[in-house]
PyMOL CGO cylinders between C-alpha atoms (Angstrom):
from pymol import cmd
from pymol.cgo import CYLINDER

trace = [
    CYLINDER, 27.55, -17.18, -3.51, 26.54, -14.03, -1.93, 0.3, 1, 1, 1, 1, 1, 1,
    CYLINDER, 26.54, -14.03, -1.93, 27.88, -12.25, -4.96, 0.3, 1, 1, 1, 1, 1, 1,
    CYLINDER, 27.88, -12.25, -4.96, 26.13, -14.49, -7.09, 0.3, 1, 1, 1, 1, 1, 1,
    CYLINDER, 26.13, -14.49, -7.09, 23.01, -13.90, -5.86, 0.3, 1, 1, 1, 1, 1, 1,
    CYLINDER, 23.01, -13.90, -5.86, 22.47, -10.24, -5.29, 0.3, 1, 1, 1, 1, 1, 1,
    CYLINDER, 22.47, -10.24, -5.29, 22.91, -9.76, -9.38, 0.3, 1, 1, 1, 1, 1, 1,
    CYLINDER, 22.91, -9.76, -9.38, 19.88, -12.32, -9.41, 0.3, 1, 1, 1, 1, 1, 1,
    CYLINDER, 19.88, -12.32, -9.41, 17.50, -10.06, -7.12, 0.3, 1, 1, 1, 1, 1, 1,
    CYLINDER, 17.50, -10.06, -7.12, 18.59, -6.97, -9.02, 0.3, 1, 1, 1, 1, 1, 1,
    CYLINDER, 18.59, -6.97, -9.02, 17.90, -8.51, -12.34, 0.3, 1, 1, 1, 1, 1, 1,
    CYLINDER, 17.90, -8.51, -12.34, 14.25, -9.72, -10.88, 0.3, 1, 1, 1, 1, 1, 1,
    CYLINDER, 14.25, -9.72, -10.88, 14.04, -6.04, -9.39, 0.3, 1, 1, 1, 1, 1, 1,
    CYLINDER, 14.04, -6.04, -9.39, 14.99, -4.33, -13.17, 0.3, 1, 1, 1, 1, 1, 1,
    CYLINDER, 14.99, -4.33, -13.17, 12.52, -7.12, -14.90, 0.3, 1, 1, 1, 1, 1, 1,
    CYLINDER, 12.52, -7.12, -14.90, 9.60, -5.81, -12.65, 0.3, 1, 1, 1, 1, 1, 1,
    CYLINDER, 9.60, -5.81, -12.65, 10.16, -2.09, -13.02, 0.3, 1, 1, 1, 1, 1, 1,
    CYLINDER, 10.16, -2.09, -13.02, 10.29, -2.44, -16.60, 0.3, 1, 1, 1, 1, 1, 1,
    CYLINDER, 10.29, -2.44, -16.60, 6.91, -4.46, -16.54, 0.3, 1, 1, 1, 1, 1, 1,
    CYLINDER, 6.91, -4.46, -16.54, 5.90, -1.45, -14.32, 0.3, 1, 1, 1, 1, 1, 1,
    CYLINDER, 5.90, -1.45, -14.32, 7.07, 1.14, -16.48, 0.3, 1, 1, 1, 1, 1, 1,
    CYLINDER, 7.07, 1.14, -16.48, 5.54, -0.66, -19.74, 0.3, 1, 1, 1, 1, 1, 1,
    CYLINDER, 5.54, -0.66, -19.74, 2.36, -1.52, -17.85, 0.3, 1, 1, 1, 1, 1, 1,
    CYLINDER, 2.36, -1.52, -17.85, 1.65, 1.76, -17.06, 0.3, 1, 1, 1, 1, 1, 1,
    CYLINDER, 1.65, 1.76, -17.06, 3.45, 4.16, -19.64, 0.3, 1, 1, 1, 1, 1, 1,
    CYLINDER, 3.45, 4.16, -19.64, 5.01, 7.13, -18.40, 0.3, 1, 1, 1, 1, 1, 1,
    CYLINDER, 5.01, 7.13, -18.40, 3.44, 7.59, -15.04, 0.3, 1, 1, 1, 1, 1, 1,
    CYLINDER, 3.44, 7.59, -15.04, 6.65, 7.91, -12.87, 0.3, 1, 1, 1, 1, 1, 1,
    CYLINDER, 6.65, 7.91, -12.87, 8.76, 9.53, -15.68, 0.3, 1, 1, 1, 1, 1, 1,
    CYLINDER, 8.76, 9.53, -15.68, 10.25, 6.26, -16.75, 0.3, 1, 1, 1, 1, 1, 1,
    CYLINDER, 10.25, 6.26, -16.75, 10.53, 6.08, -20.25, 0.3, 1, 1, 1, 1, 1, 1,
    CYLINDER, 10.53, 6.08, -20.25, 12.09, 9.81, -20.85, 0.3, 1, 1, 1, 1, 1, 1,
    CYLINDER, 12.09, 9.81, -20.85, 15.18, 8.60, -18.69, 0.3, 1, 1, 1, 1, 1, 1,
    CYLINDER, 15.18, 8.60, -18.69, 18.30, 10.44, -20.44, 0.3, 1, 1, 1, 1, 1, 1,
    CYLINDER, 18.30, 10.44, -20.44, 20.84, 9.02, -18.28, 0.3, 1, 1, 1, 1, 1, 1,
    CYLINDER, 20.84, 9.02, -18.28, 20.81, 5.73, -20.45, 0.3, 1, 1, 1, 1, 1, 1,
    CYLINDER, 20.81, 5.73, -20.45, 19.54, 3.26, -17.75, 0.3, 1, 1, 1, 1, 1, 1,
    CYLINDER, 19.54, 3.26, -17.75, 17.18, 0.43, -18.70, 0.3, 1, 1, 1, 1, 1, 1,
    CYLINDER, 17.18, 0.43, -18.70, 13.81, 1.55, -19.29, 0.3, 1, 1, 1, 1, 1, 1,
    CYLINDER, 13.81, 1.55, -19.29, 14.39, 4.53, -16.76, 0.3, 1, 1, 1, 1, 1, 1,
    CYLINDER, 14.39, 4.53, -16.76, 14.69, 1.60, -13.67, 0.3, 1, 1, 1, 1, 1, 1,
    CYLINDER, 14.69, 1.60, -13.67, 16.07, 4.49, -11.73, 0.3, 1, 1, 1, 1, 1, 1,
    CYLINDER, 16.07, 4.49, -11.73, 13.26, 6.67, -12.02, 0.3, 1, 1, 1, 1, 1, 1,
    CYLINDER, 13.26, 6.67, -12.02, 10.52, 4.42, -10.01, 0.3, 1, 1, 1, 1, 1, 1,
    CYLINDER, 10.52, 4.42, -10.01, 10.23, 6.22, -6.45, 0.3, 1, 1, 1, 1, 1, 1,
    CYLINDER, 10.23, 6.22, -6.45, 12.27, 9.04, -7.63, 0.3, 1, 1, 1, 1, 1, 1,
    CYLINDER, 12.27, 9.04, -7.63, 12.71, 12.17, -5.55, 0.3, 1, 1, 1, 1, 1, 1,
    CYLINDER, 12.71, 12.17, -5.55, 11.11, 14.13, -8.38, 0.3, 1, 1, 1, 1, 1, 1,
    CYLINDER, 11.11, 14.13, -8.38, 7.80, 11.90, -8.32, 0.3, 1, 1, 1, 1, 1, 1,
    CYLINDER, 7.80, 11.90, -8.32, 5.21, 13.76, -7.41, 0.3, 1, 1, 1, 1, 1, 1,
    CYLINDER, 5.21, 13.76, -7.41, 3.72, 12.41, -3.51, 0.3, 1, 1, 1, 1, 1, 1,
    CYLINDER, 3.72, 12.41, -3.51, 1.14, 12.97, -1.90, 0.3, 1, 1, 1, 1, 1, 1,
    CYLINDER, 1.14, 12.97, -1.90, 0.78, 11.88, 2.08, 0.3, 1, 1, 1, 1, 1, 1,
    CYLINDER, 0.78, 11.88, 2.08, -2.87, 10.49, 2.28, 0.3, 1, 1, 1, 1, 1, 1,
    CYLINDER, -2.87, 10.49, 2.28, -3.00, 9.43, 5.84, 0.3, 1, 1, 1, 1, 1, 1,
    CYLINDER, -3.00, 9.43, 5.84, -0.52, 8.84, 8.82, 0.3, 1, 1, 1, 1, 1, 1,
    CYLINDER, -0.52, 8.84, 8.82, -1.30, 6.18, 11.56, 0.3, 1, 1, 1, 1, 1, 1,
    CYLINDER, -1.30, 6.18, 11.56, 0.95, 6.37, 14.23, 0.3, 1, 1, 1, 1, 1, 1,
    CYLINDER, 0.95, 6.37, 14.23, 0.99, 3.40, 16.24, 0.3, 1, 1, 1, 1, 1, 1,
    CYLINDER, 0.99, 3.40, 16.24, 2.29, 2.23, 19.60, 0.3, 1, 1, 1, 1, 1, 1,
    CYLINDER, 2.29, 2.23, 19.60, 3.62, -1.46, 18.19, 0.3, 1, 1, 1, 1, 1, 1,
    CYLINDER, 3.62, -1.46, 18.19, 3.55, -2.63, 14.74, 0.3, 1, 1, 1, 1, 1, 1,
    CYLINDER, 3.55, -2.63, 14.74, 4.47, -5.91, 14.10, 0.3, 1, 1, 1, 1, 1, 1,
    CYLINDER, 4.47, -5.91, 14.10, 5.71, -5.50, 10.33, 0.3, 1, 1, 1, 1, 1, 1,
    CYLINDER, 5.71, -5.50, 10.33, 6.34, -8.75, 8.52, 0.3, 1, 1, 1, 1, 1, 1,
    CYLINDER, 6.34, -8.75, 8.52, 3.25, -10.33, 9.81, 0.3, 1, 1, 1, 1, 1, 1,
    CYLINDER, 3.25, -10.33, 9.81, 0.94, -6.94, 9.20, 0.3, 1, 1, 1, 1, 1, 1,
    CYLINDER, 0.94, -6.94, 9.20, 2.32, -6.56, 5.78, 0.3, 1, 1, 1, 1, 1, 1,
    CYLINDER, 2.32, -6.56, 5.78, 1.43, -10.18, 4.77, 0.3, 1, 1, 1, 1, 1, 1,
    CYLINDER, 1.43, -10.18, 4.77, -2.20, -9.70, 6.05, 0.3, 1, 1, 1, 1, 1, 1,
    CYLINDER, -2.20, -9.70, 6.05, -2.06, -6.54, 3.86, 0.3, 1, 1, 1, 1, 1, 1,
    CYLINDER, -2.06, -6.54, 3.86, -1.14, -8.24, 0.69, 0.3, 1, 1, 1, 1, 1, 1,
    CYLINDER, -1.14, -8.24, 0.69, -3.84, -11.05, 0.65, 0.3, 1, 1, 1, 1, 1, 1,
    CYLINDER, -3.84, -11.05, 0.65, -6.36, -8.29, 1.45, 0.3, 1, 1, 1, 1, 1, 1,
    CYLINDER, -6.36, -8.29, 1.45, -4.91, -6.04, -1.66, 0.3, 1, 1, 1, 1, 1, 1,
    CYLINDER, -4.91, -6.04, -1.66, -4.68, -9.41, -3.95, 0.3, 1, 1, 1, 1, 1, 1,
    CYLINDER, -4.68, -9.41, -3.95, -8.50, -9.82, -2.71, 0.3, 1, 1, 1, 1, 1, 1,
    CYLINDER, -8.50, -9.82, -2.71, -9.40, -6.08, -3.97, 0.3, 1, 1, 1, 1, 1, 1,
    CYLINDER, -9.40, -6.08, -3.97, -7.61, -6.67, -7.49, 0.3, 1, 1, 1, 1, 1, 1,
    CYLINDER, -7.61, -6.67, -7.49, -10.55, -6.79, -9.53, 0.3, 1, 1, 1, 1, 1, 1,
    CYLINDER, -10.55, -6.79, -9.53, -12.80, -4.24, -7.51, 0.3, 1, 1, 1, 1, 1, 1,
    CYLINDER, -12.80, -4.24, -7.51, -14.77, -2.76, -8.70, 0.3, 1, 1, 1, 1, 1, 1,
    CYLINDER, -14.77, -2.76, -8.70, -14.17, -4.55, -12.19, 0.3, 1, 1, 1, 1, 1, 1,
    CYLINDER, -14.17, -4.55, -12.19, -10.99, -6.80, -13.63, 0.3, 1, 1, 1, 1, 1, 1,
    CYLINDER, -10.99, -6.80, -13.63, -7.57, -5.82, -13.16, 0.3, 1, 1, 1, 1, 1, 1,
    CYLINDER, -7.57, -5.82, -13.16, -8.34, -2.29, -11.28, 0.3, 1, 1, 1, 1, 1, 1,
    CYLINDER, -8.34, -2.29, -11.28, -5.61, -2.83, -8.92, 0.3, 1, 1, 1, 1, 1, 1,
    CYLINDER, -5.61, -2.83, -8.92, -2.20, -4.28, -9.56, 0.3, 1, 1, 1, 1, 1, 1,
    CYLINDER, -2.20, -4.28, -9.56, -0.22, -5.17, -6.19, 0.3, 1, 1, 1, 1, 1, 1,
    CYLINDER, -0.22, -5.17, -6.19, 3.90, -5.00, -6.07, 0.3, 1, 1, 1, 1, 1, 1,
    CYLINDER, 3.90, -5.00, -6.07, 4.62, -6.75, -3.31, 0.3, 1, 1, 1, 1, 1, 1,
    CYLINDER, 4.62, -6.75, -3.31, 8.34, -7.02, -3.50, 0.3, 1, 1, 1, 1, 1, 1,
    CYLINDER, 8.34, -7.02, -3.50, 9.32, -9.87, -0.72, 0.3, 1, 1, 1, 1, 1, 1,
    CYLINDER, 9.32, -9.87, -0.72, 12.87, -7.66, -0.52, 0.3, 1, 1, 1, 1, 1, 1,
    CYLINDER, 12.87, -7.66, -0.52, 11.49, -4.48, 0.66, 0.3, 1, 1, 1, 1, 1, 1,
    CYLINDER, 11.49, -4.48, 0.66, 10.20, -5.16, 3.60, 0.3, 1, 1, 1, 1, 1, 1,
    CYLINDER, 10.20, -5.16, 3.60, 9.04, -1.53, 4.30, 0.3, 1, 1, 1, 1, 1, 1,
    CYLINDER, 9.04, -1.53, 4.30, 6.36, -0.93, 1.72, 0.3, 1, 1, 1, 1, 1, 1,
    CYLINDER, 6.36, -0.93, 1.72, 3.14, -1.99, -0.27, 0.3, 1, 1, 1, 1, 1, 1,
    CYLINDER, 3.14, -1.99, -0.27, 2.55, -0.37, -3.79, 0.3, 1, 1, 1, 1, 1, 1,
    CYLINDER, 2.55, -0.37, -3.79, -0.77, -0.49, -5.34, 0.3, 1, 1, 1, 1, 1, 1,
    CYLINDER, -0.77, -0.49, -5.34, -1.00, 0.41, -8.83, 0.3, 1, 1, 1, 1, 1, 1,
    CYLINDER, -1.00, 0.41, -8.83, -4.17, 1.71, -10.65, 0.3, 1, 1, 1, 1, 1, 1,
    CYLINDER, -4.17, 1.71, -10.65, -5.13, 0.25, -13.93, 0.3, 1, 1, 1, 1, 1, 1,
    CYLINDER, -5.13, 0.25, -13.93, -5.37, 4.05, -16.05, 0.3, 1, 1, 1, 1, 1, 1,
    CYLINDER, -5.37, 4.05, -16.05, -1.76, 4.55, -14.81, 0.3, 1, 1, 1, 1, 1, 1,
    CYLINDER, -1.76, 4.55, -14.81, -2.12, 8.36, -13.09, 0.3, 1, 1, 1, 1, 1, 1,
    CYLINDER, -2.12, 8.36, -13.09, -1.53, 7.16, -9.85, 0.3, 1, 1, 1, 1, 1, 1,
    CYLINDER, -1.53, 7.16, -9.85, -0.41, 4.77, -7.29, 0.3, 1, 1, 1, 1, 1, 1,
    CYLINDER, -0.41, 4.77, -7.29, -0.69, 4.19, -3.25, 0.3, 1, 1, 1, 1, 1, 1,
    CYLINDER, -0.69, 4.19, -3.25, 1.67, 3.08, -1.39, 0.3, 1, 1, 1, 1, 1, 1,
    CYLINDER, 1.67, 3.08, -1.39, 1.79, 1.70, 2.43, 0.3, 1, 1, 1, 1, 1, 1,
    CYLINDER, 1.79, 1.70, 2.43, 4.89, 2.19, 4.49, 0.3, 1, 1, 1, 1, 1, 1,
    CYLINDER, 4.89, 2.19, 4.49, 5.58, 0.11, 7.71, 0.3, 1, 1, 1, 1, 1, 1,
    CYLINDER, 5.58, 0.11, 7.71, 7.56, 2.19, 9.66, 0.3, 1, 1, 1, 1, 1, 1,
    CYLINDER, 7.56, 2.19, 9.66, 7.94, 0.05, 13.52, 0.3, 1, 1, 1, 1, 1, 1,
    CYLINDER, 7.94, 0.05, 13.52, 9.35, 3.59, 15.13, 0.3, 1, 1, 1, 1, 1, 1,
    CYLINDER, 9.35, 3.59, 15.13, 6.20, 5.01, 14.00, 0.3, 1, 1, 1, 1, 1, 1,
    CYLINDER, 6.20, 5.01, 14.00, 3.20, 3.19, 12.29, 0.3, 1, 1, 1, 1, 1, 1,
    CYLINDER, 3.20, 3.19, 12.29, 1.59, 3.22, 9.02, 0.3, 1, 1, 1, 1, 1, 1,
    CYLINDER, 1.59, 3.22, 9.02, 2.16, 5.93, 6.42, 0.3, 1, 1, 1, 1, 1, 1,
    CYLINDER, 2.16, 5.93, 6.42, 0.01, 5.64, 3.11, 0.3, 1, 1, 1, 1, 1, 1,
    CYLINDER, 0.01, 5.64, 3.11, 0.78, 7.90, 0.28, 0.3, 1, 1, 1, 1, 1, 1,
    CYLINDER, 0.78, 7.90, 0.28, -0.33, 8.63, -3.47, 0.3, 1, 1, 1, 1, 1, 1,
    CYLINDER, -0.33, 8.63, -3.47, 2.14, 9.03, -5.98, 0.3, 1, 1, 1, 1, 1, 1,
    CYLINDER, 2.14, 9.03, -5.98, 1.71, 10.08, -9.89, 0.3, 1, 1, 1, 1, 1, 1,
    CYLINDER, 1.71, 10.08, -9.89, 1.73, 13.18, -11.56, 0.3, 1, 1, 1, 1, 1, 1,
    CYLINDER, 1.73, 13.18, -11.56, -1.96, 13.88, -12.17, 0.3, 1, 1, 1, 1, 1, 1,
    CYLINDER, -1.96, 13.88, -12.17, -4.32, 11.09, -10.48, 0.3, 1, 1, 1, 1, 1, 1,
    CYLINDER, -4.32, 11.09, -10.48, -7.17, 10.84, -12.84, 0.3, 1, 1, 1, 1, 1, 1,
    CYLINDER, -7.17, 10.84, -12.84, -10.76, 11.29, -10.97, 0.3, 1, 1, 1, 1, 1, 1,
    CYLINDER, -10.76, 11.29, -10.97, -11.68, 7.70, -11.17, 0.3, 1, 1, 1, 1, 1, 1,
    CYLINDER, -11.68, 7.70, -11.17, -8.33, 6.69, -9.51, 0.3, 1, 1, 1, 1, 1, 1,
    CYLINDER, -8.33, 6.69, -9.51, -8.90, 9.41, -6.66, 0.3, 1, 1, 1, 1, 1, 1,
    CYLINDER, -8.90, 9.41, -6.66, -12.65, 7.77, -6.34, 0.3, 1, 1, 1, 1, 1, 1,
    CYLINDER, -12.65, 7.77, -6.34, -11.32, 4.37, -6.31, 0.3, 1, 1, 1, 1, 1, 1,
    CYLINDER, -11.32, 4.37, -6.31, -8.44, 5.28, -4.11, 0.3, 1, 1, 1, 1, 1, 1,
    CYLINDER, -8.44, 5.28, -4.11, -10.98, 6.62, -1.31, 0.3, 1, 1, 1, 1, 1, 1,
    CYLINDER, -10.98, 6.62, -1.31, -13.05, 3.35, -1.53, 0.3, 1, 1, 1, 1, 1, 1,
    CYLINDER, -13.05, 3.35, -1.53, -10.30, 1.18, -1.32, 0.3, 1, 1, 1, 1, 1, 1,
    CYLINDER, -10.30, 1.18, -1.32, -8.75, 2.95, 1.79, 0.3, 1, 1, 1, 1, 1, 1,
    CYLINDER, -8.75, 2.95, 1.79, -12.12, 2.80, 3.28, 0.3, 1, 1, 1, 1, 1, 1,
    CYLINDER, -12.12, 2.80, 3.28, -11.78, -1.06, 2.99, 0.3, 1, 1, 1, 1, 1, 1,
    CYLINDER, -11.78, -1.06, 2.99, -7.96, -1.09, 4.13, 0.3, 1, 1, 1, 1, 1, 1,
    CYLINDER, -7.96, -1.09, 4.13, -8.89, 1.30, 7.35, 0.3, 1, 1, 1, 1, 1, 1,
    CYLINDER, -8.89, 1.30, 7.35, -11.63, -1.93, 7.88, 0.3, 1, 1, 1, 1, 1, 1,
    CYLINDER, -11.63, -1.93, 7.88, -9.20, -4.38, 7.67, 0.3, 1, 1, 1, 1, 1, 1,
    CYLINDER, -9.20, -4.38, 7.67, -6.85, -2.48, 9.78, 0.3, 1, 1, 1, 1, 1, 1,
    CYLINDER, -6.85, -2.48, 9.78, -9.41, -1.88, 12.55, 0.3, 1, 1, 1, 1, 1, 1,
    CYLINDER, -9.41, -1.88, 12.55, -10.08, -5.77, 12.44, 0.3, 1, 1, 1, 1, 1, 1,
    CYLINDER, -10.08, -5.77, 12.44, -6.43, -6.04, 12.97, 0.3, 1, 1, 1, 1, 1, 1,
    CYLINDER, -6.43, -6.04, 12.97, -6.20, -4.10, 15.94, 0.3, 1, 1, 1, 1, 1, 1,
    CYLINDER, -6.20, -4.10, 15.94, -9.76, -4.45, 17.76, 0.3, 1, 1, 1, 1, 1, 1,
    CYLINDER, -9.76, -4.45, 17.76, -11.25, -7.28, 16.20, 0.3, 1, 1, 1, 1, 1, 1,
    CYLINDER, -11.25, -7.28, 16.20, -12.72, -10.53, 17.63, 0.3, 1, 1, 1, 1, 1, 1,
    CYLINDER, -12.72, -10.53, 17.63, -10.47, -13.45, 17.33, 0.3, 1, 1, 1, 1, 1, 1,
    CYLINDER, -10.47, -13.45, 17.33, -11.21, -16.45, 15.72, 0.3, 1, 1, 1, 1, 1, 1,
    CYLINDER, -11.21, -16.45, 15.72, -14.41, -18.12, 15.38, 0.3, 1, 1, 1, 1, 1, 1,
    CYLINDER, -14.41, -18.12, 15.38, -14.38, -20.25, 18.74, 0.3, 1, 1, 1, 1, 1, 1,
    CYLINDER, -14.38, -20.25, 18.74, -15.16, -16.45, 20.40, 0.3, 1, 1, 1, 1, 1, 1,
    CYLINDER, -15.16, -16.45, 20.40, -11.56, -16.07, 21.90, 0.3, 1, 1, 1, 1, 1, 1,
    CYLINDER, -11.56, -16.07, 21.90, -10.06, -12.48, 22.09, 0.3, 1, 1, 1, 1, 1, 1,
    CYLINDER, -10.06, -12.48, 22.09, -6.65, -11.92, 20.77, 0.3, 1, 1, 1, 1, 1, 1,
    CYLINDER, -6.65, -11.92, 20.77, -4.63, -10.83, 23.90, 0.3, 1, 1, 1, 1, 1, 1,
    CYLINDER, -4.63, -10.83, 23.90, -3.47, -6.84, 23.41, 0.3, 1, 1, 1, 1, 1, 1,
    CYLINDER, -3.47, -6.84, 23.41, 0.12, -7.57, 23.44, 0.3, 1, 1, 1, 1, 1, 1,
    CYLINDER, 0.12, -7.57, 23.44, -0.60, -10.33, 20.81, 0.3, 1, 1, 1, 1, 1, 1,
    CYLINDER, -0.60, -10.33, 20.81, -2.10, -7.88, 18.41, 0.3, 1, 1, 1, 1, 1, 1,
    CYLINDER, -2.10, -7.88, 18.41, 0.08, -7.00, 14.86, 0.3, 1, 1, 1, 1, 1, 1,
    CYLINDER, 0.08, -7.00, 14.86, -1.12, -3.31, 15.25, 0.3, 1, 1, 1, 1, 1, 1,
    CYLINDER, -1.12, -3.31, 15.25, -1.58, -1.61, 19.08, 0.3, 1, 1, 1, 1, 1, 1,
    CYLINDER, -1.58, -1.61, 19.08, -2.42, 2.06, 19.68, 0.3, 1, 1, 1, 1, 1, 1,
    CYLINDER, -2.42, 2.06, 19.68, -1.87, 4.02, 22.66, 0.3, 1, 1, 1, 1, 1, 1,
    CYLINDER, -1.87, 4.02, 22.66, -4.93, 4.96, 25.04, 0.3, 1, 1, 1, 1, 1, 1,
    CYLINDER, -4.93, 4.96, 25.04, -5.19, 8.24, 23.70, 0.3, 1, 1, 1, 1, 1, 1,
    CYLINDER, -5.19, 8.24, 23.70, -4.70, 7.09, 19.58, 0.3, 1, 1, 1, 1, 1, 1,
    CYLINDER, -4.70, 7.09, 19.58, -7.18, 4.39, 19.98, 0.3, 1, 1, 1, 1, 1, 1,
    CYLINDER, -7.18, 4.39, 19.98, -9.48, 6.55, 17.67, 0.3, 1, 1, 1, 1, 1, 1,
    CYLINDER, -9.48, 6.55, 17.67, -6.70, 7.22, 14.91, 0.3, 1, 1, 1, 1, 1, 1,
    CYLINDER, -6.70, 7.22, 14.91, -8.57, 4.84, 12.26, 0.3, 1, 1, 1, 1, 1, 1,
    CYLINDER, -8.57, 4.84, 12.26, -12.14, 6.67, 12.95, 0.3, 1, 1, 1, 1, 1, 1,
    CYLINDER, -12.14, 6.67, 12.95, -9.84, 10.11, 12.53, 0.3, 1, 1, 1, 1, 1, 1,
    CYLINDER, -9.84, 10.11, 12.53, -8.56, 8.98, 9.28, 0.3, 1, 1, 1, 1, 1, 1,
    CYLINDER, -8.56, 8.98, 9.28, -11.52, 7.73, 7.87, 0.3, 1, 1, 1, 1, 1, 1,
    CYLINDER, -11.52, 7.73, 7.87, -13.38, 11.14, 8.55, 0.3, 1, 1, 1, 1, 1, 1,
    CYLINDER, -13.38, 11.14, 8.55, -10.47, 13.00, 6.04, 0.3, 1, 1, 1, 1, 1, 1,
    CYLINDER, -10.47, 13.00, 6.04, -11.52, 10.74, 3.29, 0.3, 1, 1, 1, 1, 1, 1,
    CYLINDER, -11.52, 10.74, 3.29, -13.85, 11.92, 0.56, 0.3, 1, 1, 1, 1, 1, 1,
    CYLINDER, -13.85, 11.92, 0.56, -16.11, 9.10, -0.19, 0.3, 1, 1, 1, 1, 1, 1,
    CYLINDER, -16.11, 9.10, -0.19, -17.75, 7.20, 2.33, 0.3, 1, 1, 1, 1, 1, 1,
    CYLINDER, -17.75, 7.20, 2.33, -18.12, 3.27, 2.21, 0.3, 1, 1, 1, 1, 1, 1,
    CYLINDER, -18.12, 3.27, 2.21, -21.59, 2.36, 1.47, 0.3, 1, 1, 1, 1, 1, 1,
    CYLINDER, -21.59, 2.36, 1.47, -23.50, 1.33, 4.65, 0.3, 1, 1, 1, 1, 1, 1,
    CYLINDER, -23.50, 1.33, 4.65, -24.94, -1.98, 4.58, 0.3, 1, 1, 1, 1, 1, 1,
    CYLINDER, -24.94, -1.98, 4.58, -28.71, -2.27, 5.44, 0.3, 1, 1, 1, 1, 1, 1,
    CYLINDER, -28.71, -2.27, 5.44, -29.33, -5.04, 7.71, 0.3, 1, 1, 1, 1, 1, 1,
]
cmd.load_cgo(trace, "trace")
């Protein structure tokens, strides 16, 4: 039975890979695969793809599955910002250690990696990300940091009960409690301050 399920999973991954190759053209070199692989399926995530570390967020504790779930919901809510279809989330349930968000112009992709021994690593993939991609990536990352801040330090539910430190999905050491603020300072575009 396990042998029957495995090819089905591979087939789904291949279809998803083909979809991304079609949607985003040759962003990851998928269409000029000379080895005969279907639509260059093995080229997604290839070590030859240009990768830039955007930010590293070391954590004392990271609860990968629930944190990934919360960030999936967050990214789904941002897919149509600042315009319809701006971002496309690839949330492969079989790959627990990362989320990938593609930008609509096909020039770049943001990868959020969950490492239980380290924390979060956010990387950019793409040969030549456009200026629009770079701006929207920065805006999105400010919002991601807001979300992570709420998860790590925010108040509990509406009844005012605070979440115990050991129950939080993302926990930092005392010397690293300002890591999210330090990561925010490295981003080029600042989130717009609300005037209340």
